[in-house]
C-alpha positions in Angstrom: 4.7 2.2 4.9 2.8 3.4 8.1 -0.2 1.5 9.3 -3.4 3.3 8.3 -6.0 4.1 11.0 -9.5 5.3 10.2 -11.0 7.5 13.0 -14.7 7.9 12.9 -16.3 10.5 15.2 -18.7 13.4 14.7 -16.9 15.5 17.4 -14.3 17.7 15.8 -12.2 18.0 19.0 -12.1 14.3 19.5 -11.0 13.8 15.9 -8.3 16.4 16.2 -7.0 15.0 19.5 -6.9 11.4 18.4 -5.5 12.3 15.0 -2.6 14.3 16.6 -1.7 11.5 19.0 -1.8 8.7 16.4 0.3 10.7 13.9 2.8 11.3 16.8 2.8 7.5 17.4 3.8 6.9 13.7 0.4 6.0 12.1 -1.2 7.4 8.9 -4.6 8.7 9.8 -7.9 9.0 7.9 -11.0 10.6 9.4 -14.7 10.4 8.9 -17.5 12.4 10.6 -20.4 10.2 9.9 -21.3 6.6 9.2 -21.7 7.0 5.5 -18.1 8.5 5.2 -16.8 5.8 7.4 -18.1 3.0 5.2 -16.9 4.7 2.1 -13.4 5.3 3.4 -13.0 1.9 4.9 -13.9 0.2 1.6 -11.7 2.6 -0.4 -8.6 2.6 1.7 -8.8 -0.7 3.7 -7.2 0.7 6.9 -5.3 -1.5 9.3 -7.8 -0.6 12.0 -10.9 1.4 12.6 -11.7 3.6 15.6 -15.5 3.8 15.7 -17.8 6.1 17.7 -21.3 4.6 18.3 -23.4 7.8 18.2 -22.9 9.0 14.5 -25.0 10.9 12.1 -26.6 9.2 9.1 -25.6 5.6 10.1 -24.8 4.8 13.7 -21.7 3.1 14.8 -23.3 -0.3 15.5 -24.7 -0.4 11.9 -21.3 0.6 10.5 -19.7 -2.2 12.5 -22.3 -4.7 11.1 -21.8 -3.6 7.5 -18.0 -3.7 7.8 -18.2 -7.3 9.2 -20.7 -8.3 6.5 -18.4 -7.2 3.6 -15.6 -9.7 2.8 -13.3 -6.8 1.8 -13.5 -5.3 5.3 -14.6 -8.1 7.5 -11.2 -8.8 9.1 -10.3 -5.2 9.8 -9.9 -4.7 13.6 -12.4 -2.3 15.1 -12.1 -0.4 18.4 -15.3 1.3 19.5 -14.6 4.6 21.1 -17.7 6.0 22.7 -19.3 7.8 25.6 -21.7 4.9 26.1 -20.3 3.1 29.1 -23.1 0.8 30.2 -22.3 -2.9 30.2 -25.1 -3.7 27.8 -23.5 -1.2 25.2 -20.1 -2.8 25.6 -21.5 -6.3 25.3 -23.5 -5.4 22.2 -20.5 -3.8 20.5 -18.3 -6.8 21.2 -21.1 -9.2 20.0 -21.3 -7.3 16.7 -17.7 -7.9 16.1 -15.7 -5.1 17.8 -12.2 -6.2 19.0 -12.0 -3.7 21.8 -14.2 -1.0 23.6 -12.9 2.3 25.0 -15.1 4.7 26.8 -14.9 8.5 26.8 -13.1 10.3 28.4 -10.0 8.4 27.5 -6.2 8.6 27.7 -4.7 9.2 24.2 -1.6 7.3 25.3 -3.6 4.3 26.5 -5.6 4.4 23.3 -2.4 4.4 21.2 -1.1 1.4 23.2 -4.3 -0.5 22.8 -4.0 0.0 19.0 -0.4 -1.1 18.9 -1.1 -4.2 21.0 -4.1 -5.2 18.9 -2.2 -4.8 15.6 0.7 -6.7 17.0 -1.4 -9.6 18.2 -3.1 -9.9 14.8 0.2 -9.8 13.1 1.7 -12.5 15.4 -1.4 -14.7 14.8 -1.0 -14.4 11.1 2.7 -15.2 10.9 3.0 -18.0 13.5 1.3 -20.7 11.5 3.6 -23.0 9.7 1.1 -24.6 7.4 -2.0 -23.0 5.9 -4.8 -25.1 4.3 -7.2 -23.3 1.9 -9.4 -25.8 0.2 -7.2 -28.0 -1.9 -4.2 -25.7 -1.5 -1.6 -26.4 1.2 1.2 -24.0 2.0 4.1 -25.3 3.9 5.9 -22.2 5.0 9.1 -23.6 6.5 9.6 -25.8 3.4 8.7 -23.1 1.0 6.3 -25.6 -0.7 2.8 -25.2 -2.0 0.7 -28.1 -3.3 -2.7 -28.2 -5.0 -4.6 -31.5 -4.7 -1.4 -33.2 -3.5 0.7 -32.0 -6.5 3.6 -29.6 -5.8 3.5 -26.3 -7.7 6.7 -24.7 -9.1 6.8 -21.1 -7.8 9.6 -18.7 -7.6 10.6 -17.3 -4.1 8.7 -14.1 -4.8 5.6 -15.9 -6.0 5.6 -18.1 -2.9 6.0 -15.1 -0.6 3.2 -13.4 -2.4 0.9 -16.4 -1.9 2.0 -16.7 1.8 1.1 -13.1 2.5 -2.3 -13.5 0.9 -2.9 -16.8 2.6 -2.0 -15.5 6.0 -4.5 -12.7 5.5 -7.1 -14.9 3.9 -10.3 -12.9 3.0 -8.7 -9.5 3.6 -8.1 -7.4 0.5 -4.4 -6.4 0.2 -3.8 -3.3 -1.8 -1.0 -3.2 -4.4 0.9 -0.7 -2.3 0.7 -3.0 0.8 1.9 -6.0 -1.2 4.8 -4.0 -2.6 5.9 -3.3 1.0 5.3 -6.7 2.5 6.5 -8.9 -0.5 9.1 -6.7 -2.2 10.2 -4.5 0.8 9.5 -1.2 -1.0 8.9 1.6 1.5 7.7 4.0 -1.2 5.4 3.4 -4.2 7.5 2.5 -7.2 5.3 0.9 -9.8 2.2 -1.1 -8.8 2.2 -2.8 -12.1 4.9 -5.0 -10.7 2.2 -6.6 -8.5 -0.2 -7.1 -11.4 2.5 -8.7 -13.5 3.4 -11.2 -10.8 -0.3 -11.9 -10.1 -0.8 -12.7 -13.8 2.1 -15.1 -13.8 1.0 -16.6 -10.6 -2.4 -17.3 -11.9 -0.9 -19.1 -14.9 1.2 -21.3 -12.7 -1.6 -22.1 -10.4 -3.9 -23.3 -13.2 -7.2 -24.5 -11.6 -6.0 -23.3 -8.2 -6.1 -19.7 -9.5 -9.8 -19.7 -8.6 -8.7 -19.1 -5.0 -7.2 -15.7 -6.1 -9.7 -12.9 -6.2 -9.2 -9.4 -7.8 -11.1 -6.5 -6.2 -11.0 -3.9 -9.0 -9.4 -0.7 -8.1 -8.4 -2.0 -4.7 -6.1 -5.0 -4.7 -6.1 -8.8 -4.3 -7.2 -11.4 -1.7 -7.3 -15.2 -1.4 -10.6 -16.9 -0.6 -11.9 -20.4 0.1 -13.9 -21.6 -2.9 
């Protein structure tokens, strides 16, 4: 499954240029021409990364960034601001509001694709390097394939442990059923998303009181949260 990138820009030629280059680089691409569309598509599709122009109709890019960061479902999505505003104060404000990178127009499409690749790789490395993950009273010991709740070890299958690990490594970020099928089961095409629901139901039963950490976002997917 290709990483999904949401491009937000009201200039059709910019959208076309960036979309062409990102598809050539192997990404799936979504586009939005204003701030309202950007928020709607980000919440609906949960892209791996958002390329965000600042000067947008309806809702400007800074407000879009703030709203994405304020919503737990989208708060952890990397954001690269892509804009003609090149003053230092604009860059500082964008980064202070939660942007991960800032690219000014005109730009090199190849450099932009490289920045996206590096940002996604750094985030993935950061998620996978931790050997233990503590979430409230839950402790995942990844090398030992053990999970405990309030000091008591829970009896999970290998698939259930991997499912918990993926959710814990991406704590707070909603994972779609399709993404979980790819990352936990290794399916490159959508087979049956009910597989995920069935395993989540069994996982909740085994977790007991610890199932409060699992959150279902209806119509979207699942995430794990601190309670």
